[in-house]
Steps between C-alpha positions, in 0.01 A plus 500: 500500500211600273462872443209651305605639160206739469263683734174315568210699358210614718255286309707182534554568872131570565390196297726278709377650829134472394514121522565524874175686575244362743215287368182416687474128578275303265203347679284213377174347615499163672325236286339336807371789715547807277709701746789714374846344540851553367620276215670167577387493865251285690172674582504607866119483532430151352848340483485393133783526248469388136172321567603295799506567874848560637415680826253390764293799608319472835162674482 
């Protein structure tokens, strides 16, 4: 079984834990209607994804 040879320093420990912090989701504008949407998702207001309609939205 692996056992650490030396004590992990505070800086190394905190650097490793810092990568698990919370990040706000990145939001983009829809190319068709201009509403704010999350990346890699179909627009809920117009139904377009990557320039083509994938959802039928009833007005």
